[in-house]
C-alpha positions as a Markdown table, in Angstrom:
| # | Residue | x | y | z |
|---|---|---|---|---|
| 1 | Met | -40.0 | -48.1 | 41.9 |
| 2 | Asp | -43.6 | -47.9 | 40.8 |
| 3 | Phe | -44.6 | -44.4 | 39.5 |
| 4 | Gly | -48.1 | -45.3 | 38.6 |
| 5 | Ile | -49.1 | -44.2 | 35.1 |
| 6 | Phe | -45.4 | -43.2 | 34.4 |
| 7 | Gly | -44.5 | -46.9 | 34.7 |
| 8 | Ile | -42.2 | -49.0 | 36.8 |
| 9 | Ile | -38.7 | -47.8 | 36.9 |
| 10 | Asn | -35.9 | -50.3 | 37.7 |
| 11 | Leu | -32.5 | -48.7 | 37.9 |
| 12 | Asp | -30.9 | -51.5 | 35.9 |
| 13 | Trp | -28.9 | -51.8 | 32.7 |
| 14 | Gln | -32.0 | -51.8 | 30.5 |
| 15 | Phe | -33.2 | -48.5 | 32.0 |
| 16 | Phe | -29.9 | -46.7 | 31.7 |
| 17 | Ser | -29.4 | -48.1 | 28.2 |
| 18 | Ala | -32.7 | -46.7 | 27.1 |
| 19 | Leu | -32.0 | -43.4 | 28.9 |
| 20 | Phe | -28.7 | -43.1 | 27.1 |
| 21 | Ser | -30.3 | -44.0 | 23.7 |
| 22 | Ile | -32.9 | -41.3 | 24.1 |
| 23 | Ile | -30.3 | -38.7 | 24.9 |
| 24 | Ile | -28.3 | -39.6 | 21.8 |
| 25 | Ile | -31.5 | -39.6 | 19.7 |
| 26 | Asp | -32.4 | -36.1 | 20.9 |
| 27 | Leu | -28.9 | -34.8 | 20.2 |
| 28 | Ile | -28.9 | -36.2 | 16.6 |
| 29 | Leu | -32.4 | -35.3 | 15.6 |
| 30 | Ala | -32.6 | -31.8 | 17.2 |
| 31 | Gly | -30.7 | -30.3 | 14.3 |
| 32 | Asp | -33.5 | -29.9 | 11.8 |
| 33 | Asn | -35.9 | -28.4 | 14.3 |
| 34 | Ala | -33.2 | -26.0 | 15.5 |
| 35 | Val | -32.7 | -24.8 | 11.9 |
| 36 | Val | -36.5 | -24.0 | 11.6 |
| 37 | Ile | -36.6 | -22.1 | 14.9 |
| 38 | Ala | -33.4 | -20.2 | 14.2 |
| 39 | Met | -34.6 | -19.1 | 10.8 |
| 40 | Ala | -38.1 | -18.3 | 12.1 |
| 41 | Val | -36.8 | -15.9 | 14.8 |
| 42 | Arg | -34.0 | -14.3 | 12.7 |
| 43 | Ser | -36.3 | -11.5 | 11.5 |
| 44 | Leu | -37.3 | -10.7 | 15.1 |
| 45 | Pro | -35.7 | -7.9 | 17.1 |
| 46 | His | -32.9 | -9.4 | 19.3 |
| 47 | Asn | -34.8 | -8.7 | 22.5 |
| 48 | Gln | -37.7 | -10.9 | 21.3 |
| 49 | Arg | -35.7 | -13.8 | 19.8 |
| 50 | Arg | -35.3 | -15.7 | 23.1 |
| 51 | Lys | -39.0 | -15.3 | 23.8 |
| 52 | Gly | -39.9 | -16.7 | 20.4 |
| 53 | Ile | -37.4 | -19.6 | 20.8 |
| 54 | Met | -38.6 | -20.6 | 24.3 |
| 55 | Ile | -42.4 | -20.4 | 23.6 |
| 56 | Gly | -42.1 | -22.0 | 20.1 |
| 57 | Ala | -40.0 | -24.9 | 21.3 |
| 58 | Gly | -42.1 | -25.5 | 24.4 |
| 59 | Ala | -45.4 | -25.4 | 22.5 |
| 60 | Ala | -44.0 | -27.8 | 19.8 |
| 61 | Val | -42.7 | -30.3 | 22.3 |
| 62 | Leu | -46.0 | -30.2 | 24.2 |
| 63 | Leu | -47.8 | -31.1 | 21.0 |
| 64 | Arg | -45.3 | -33.9 | 20.4 |
| 65 | Val | -46.2 | -35.5 | 23.7 |
| 66 | Val | -49.8 | -35.7 | 22.5 |
| 67 | Leu | -49.1 | -36.8 | 19.0 |
| 68 | Thr | -46.5 | -39.5 | 19.9 |
| 69 | Phe | -49.3 | -41.8 | 21.1 |
| 70 | Phe | -50.8 | -42.2 | 17.7 |
| 71 | Val | -48.1 | -41.0 | 15.2 |
| 72 | Ala | -47.1 | -44.5 | 14.2 |
| 73 | Gln | -50.7 | -45.1 | 12.9 |
| 74 | Leu | -50.8 | -41.8 | 11.1 |
| 75 | Leu | -47.6 | -42.6 | 9.2 |
| 76 | Leu | -49.4 | -45.4 | 7.4 |
| 77 | Val | -52.0 | -43.0 | 5.9 |
| 78 | Asn | -51.4 | -42.2 | 2.3 |
| 79 | Tyr | -50.6 | -38.6 | 1.3 |
| 80 | Leu | -50.0 | -37.4 | 4.9 |
| 81 | Lys | -46.3 | -37.1 | 4.5 |
| 82 | Ile | -46.7 | -35.6 | 1.0 |
| 83 | Ile | -48.9 | -32.9 | 2.5 |
| 84 | Gly | -46.3 | -32.4 | 5.3 |
| 85 | Gly | -43.4 | -32.3 | 2.8 |
| 86 | Leu | -45.1 | -29.6 | 0.7 |
| 87 | Leu | -45.8 | -27.6 | 3.9 |
| 88 | Ile | -42.1 | -27.8 | 4.9 |
| 89 | Leu | -41.0 | -26.7 | 1.4 |
| 90 | Trp | -43.4 | -23.7 | 1.6 |
| 91 | Ile | -42.0 | -22.8 | 5.0 |
| 92 | Ala | -38.4 | -23.3 | 3.8 |
| 93 | Val | -39.0 | -20.8 | 0.9 |
| 94 | Lys | -40.8 | -18.4 | 3.2 |
| 95 | Leu | -38.0 | -18.4 | 5.8 |
| 96 | Phe | -35.3 | -18.2 | 3.1 |
| 97 | Val | -37.0 | -15.1 | 1.5 |
| 98 | Glu | -37.4 | -13.4 | 4.9 |
| 99 | Gly | -33.9 | -14.3 | 6.1 |
| 100 | Val | -31.6 | -14.1 | 3.2 |
| 101 | Pro | -29.4 | -10.9 | 3.2 |
| 102 | Glu | -30.9 | -8.8 | 0.4 |
| 103 | Glu | -30.3 | -5.1 | 1.1 |
| 104 | Asp | -33.0 | -3.9 | -1.2 |
| 105 | Ser | -35.7 | -6.3 | -0.4 |
| 106 | Asp | -38.8 | -4.9 | 1.4 |
| 107 | Lys | -39.3 | -7.6 | 4.1 |
| 108 | Gln | -42.0 | -7.1 | 6.6 |
| 109 | Ala | -41.1 | -7.4 | 10.2 |
| 110 | Thr | -42.0 | -10.8 | 11.7 |
| 111 | Ser | -44.0 | -10.8 | 15.0 |
| 112 | Val | -43.4 | -13.2 | 17.8 |
| 113 | Tyr | -46.8 | -14.8 | 17.1 |
| 114 | Gln | -45.9 | -15.4 | 13.4 |
| 115 | Ala | -42.6 | -16.9 | 14.3 |
| 116 | Ile | -44.1 | -19.2 | 17.0 |
| 117 | Lys | -46.8 | -20.3 | 14.5 |
| 118 | Leu | -44.2 | -21.3 | 11.9 |
| 119 | Ile | -42.1 | -23.0 | 14.5 |
| 120 | Val | -45.0 | -25.2 | 15.8 |
| 121 | Ile | -46.3 | -26.1 | 12.3 |
| 122 | Ala | -42.8 | -27.0 | 11.0 |
| 123 | Asp | -41.8 | -28.8 | 14.2 |
| 124 | Ile | -44.9 | -31.0 | 14.3 |
| 125 | Thr | -44.6 | -31.7 | 10.6 |
| 126 | Met | -40.9 | -32.7 | 10.9 |
| 127 | Ala | -40.9 | -34.3 | 14.3 |
| 128 | Thr | -42.1 | -37.8 | 13.1 |
| 129 | Asp | -38.6 | -39.4 | 13.2 |
| 130 | Asn | -37.9 | -37.9 | 16.7 |
| 131 | Met | -41.2 | -39.1 | 18.1 |
| 132 | Leu | -40.9 | -42.6 | 16.7 |
| 133 | Ala | -37.3 | -43.0 | 17.7 |
| 134 | Val | -37.9 | -41.8 | 21.3 |
| 135 | Ala | -41.1 | -43.9 | 21.6 |
| 136 | Gly | -39.2 | -47.0 | 20.4 |
| 137 | Ala | -36.3 | -46.4 | 22.8 |
| 138 | Ser | -38.6 | -45.9 | 25.8 |
| 139 | His | -40.0 | -49.5 | 25.3 |
| 140 | Gly | -43.5 | -48.3 | 26.4 |
| 141 | Asn | -42.2 | -46.6 | 29.6 |
| 142 | Leu | -44.2 | -43.3 | 29.9 |
| 143 | Phe | -41.5 | -41.8 | 32.2 |
| 144 | Leu | -38.8 | -42.4 | 29.6 |
| 145 | Leu | -41.0 | -41.2 | 26.8 |
| 146 | Leu | -41.9 | -37.9 | 28.5 |
| 147 | Phe | -38.2 | -37.5 | 29.6 |
| 148 | Gly | -37.0 | -38.0 | 26.0 |
| 149 | Leu | -39.5 | -35.5 | 24.5 |
| 150 | Gly | -38.9 | -33.0 | 27.3 |
| 151 | Leu | -35.1 | -33.3 | 27.0 |
| 152 | Ser | -35.4 | -32.2 | 23.4 |
| 153 | Ile | -36.5 | -28.7 | 24.6 |
| 154 | Pro | -33.1 | -27.6 | 26.0 |
| 155 | Phe | -31.2 | -29.2 | 23.1 |
| 156 | Val | -33.3 | -27.4 | 20.5 |
| 157 | Val | -33.4 | -24.1 | 22.4 |
| 158 | Phe | -29.6 | -24.1 | 22.8 |
| 159 | Ala | -28.9 | -25.1 | 19.2 |
| 160 | Ser | -31.4 | -22.6 | 17.7 |
| 161 | Ser | -30.1 | -19.8 | 19.9 |
| 162 | Met | -26.6 | -20.5 | 18.6 |
| 163 | Leu | -27.7 | -20.7 | 15.0 |
| 164 | Ser | -29.7 | -17.5 | 15.1 |
| 165 | Met | -26.6 | -15.6 | 16.4 |
| 166 | Leu | -24.4 | -17.3 | 13.8 |
| 167 | Met | -26.8 | -16.4 | 11.0 |
| 168 | Asp | -26.3 | -12.7 | 11.8 |
| 169 | Lys | -22.6 | -13.1 | 11.6 |
| 170 | Tyr | -22.4 | -15.6 | 8.7 |
| 171 | Pro | -25.5 | -15.1 | 6.4 |
| 172 | Val | -24.4 | -18.1 | 4.3 |
| 173 | Ile | -25.9 | -20.3 | 7.1 |
| 174 | Val | -29.4 | -19.0 | 6.0 |
| 175 | Tyr | -28.7 | -20.7 | 2.6 |
| 176 | Ile | -27.6 | -23.9 | 4.3 |
| 177 | Gly | -30.6 | -23.9 | 6.6 |
| 178 | Ala | -33.0 | -23.4 | 3.8 |
| 179 | Ala | -31.4 | -26.2 | 1.8 |
| 180 | Ile | -31.6 | -28.5 | 4.9 |
| 181 | Leu | -35.4 | -27.8 | 5.1 |
| 182 | Gly | -35.7 | -28.4 | 1.4 |
| 183 | Lys | -34.0 | -31.8 | 1.9 |
| 184 | Val | -36.4 | -32.7 | 4.7 |
| 185 | Gly | -39.4 | -31.7 | 2.6 |
| 186 | Gly | -38.1 | -33.9 | -0.3 |
| 187 | Glu | -37.5 | -36.8 | 2.0 |
| 188 | Met | -41.1 | -36.6 | 3.3 |
| 189 | Leu | -42.5 | -36.6 | -0.3 |
| 190 | Ile | -40.5 | -39.6 | -1.4 |
| 191 | Thr | -41.1 | -41.7 | 1.7 |
| 192 | Asp | -44.9 | -41.3 | 1.8 |
| 193 | Pro | -46.6 | -44.8 | 1.6 |
| 194 | Phe | -48.3 | -43.7 | -1.6 |
| 195 | Thr | -45.0 | -42.7 | -3.2 |
| 196 | Ile | -43.3 | -45.8 | -2.1 |
| 197 | Asn | -46.0 | -48.1 | -3.5 |
| 198 | Leu | -46.1 | -46.1 | -6.7 |
| 199 | Leu | -42.4 | -45.6 | -7.5 |
| 200 | His | -40.6 | -48.1 | -5.2 |
| 201 | Pro | -37.7 | -45.6 | -4.9 |
| 202 | Ser | -34.2 | -46.8 | -4.4 |
| 203 | Lys | -31.8 | -45.1 | -2.0 |
| 204 | Ala | -30.2 | -43.3 | -4.9 |
| 205 | Met | -33.5 | -42.0 | -6.1 |
| 206 | Gln | -34.4 | -40.8 | -2.6 |
| 207 | Tyr | -31.1 | -39.0 | -2.3 |
| 208 | Gly | -31.6 | -37.4 | -5.7 |
| 209 | Val | -35.1 | -36.1 | -4.7 |
| 210 | Glu | -33.7 | -34.7 | -1.5 |
| 211 | Leu | -30.9 | -32.9 | -3.4 |
| 212 | Phe | -33.4 | -31.6 | -6.0 |
| 213 | Phe | -35.6 | -30.0 | -3.4 |
| 214 | Ala | -32.6 | -28.7 | -1.3 |
| 215 | Val | -31.4 | -26.8 | -4.4 |
| 216 | Gly | -35.0 | -26.1 | -5.5 |
| 217 | Val | -35.8 | -24.1 | -2.3 |
| 218 | Leu | -32.9 | -21.8 | -3.0 |
| 219 | Val | -33.7 | -21.4 | -6.6 |
| 220 | Val | -37.4 | -20.6 | -6.0 |
| 221 | Gly | -36.5 | -18.2 | -3.2 |
| 222 | Lys | -34.0 | -16.3 | -5.4 |
| 223 | Leu | -36.5 | -16.2 | -8.3 |
| 224 | Tyr | -39.2 | -14.8 | -5.9 |
| 225 | Leu | -36.8 | -12.2 | -4.6 |
| 226 | Arg | -35.9 | -11.1 | -8.2 |
| 227 | Trp | -39.6 | -11.0 | -9.2 |
| 228 | Ser | -40.4 | -9.0 | -6.1 |
| 229 | Arg | -37.5 | -6.6 | -6.8 |
| 230 | Ala | -38.6 | -6.1 | -10.4 |
| 231 | Arg | -42.2 | -5.5 | -9.3 |
| 232 | Arg | -41.1 | -2.8 | -6.9 |
| 233 | Val | -39.0 | -1.1 | -9.7 |
| 234 | Leu | -42.0 | -1.1 | -12.1 |
| 235 | Lys | -44.2 | 0.3 | -9.4 |
| 236 | Ala | -41.7 | 3.1 | -8.6 |
| 237 | Glu | -41.3 | 3.9 | -12.3 |
| 238 | Gly | -45.1 | 3.9 | -12.9 |
């Protein structure tokens, strides 16, 4: 069947094999993005969370469709993943500080717009693996490519909805989520073309860097909360 710009679709083994591969890729790689969304909407009122999840995930995937066509070339640019990794680390600390259960911390309420902005920025920064994997599995077929990127929406929406509810019941998940984002940020830093050419990191070194930033996000977040608490005490006493 010829679908024009969407490519020729033959319902054969290769088509269904590619379709199955794309579904598995989306299931595996949706986790990191779901963590970002769940943490970003956790500070929202319950009646606004679903709105933030739906709009944030939809906007992010729409941008993925556009970026997929030239992301492979962008990955060869020095410092790009370093910048993205630093951005993810900043988002990880911010979401940890806003989401960690601290009774005496004066956290500002997050708006739907602020949550969506963080979701889109983080998702596009982190979505490289997903875009490349889906693009590779589609073998140049635009229909399969758009199907794969579109399919990630319900996967991410469902996973992030579940996570946001679980974070309310089990606050320790906030720590785990922040650590996962720290690991992703560290991975981006150590796998940038500039870093690879400079350090030639081994797998052991890469895992060490990922662990360092996973723990580092929690440490920095806790230190910030302590500093913020001490500053409020001094202001109250003064």
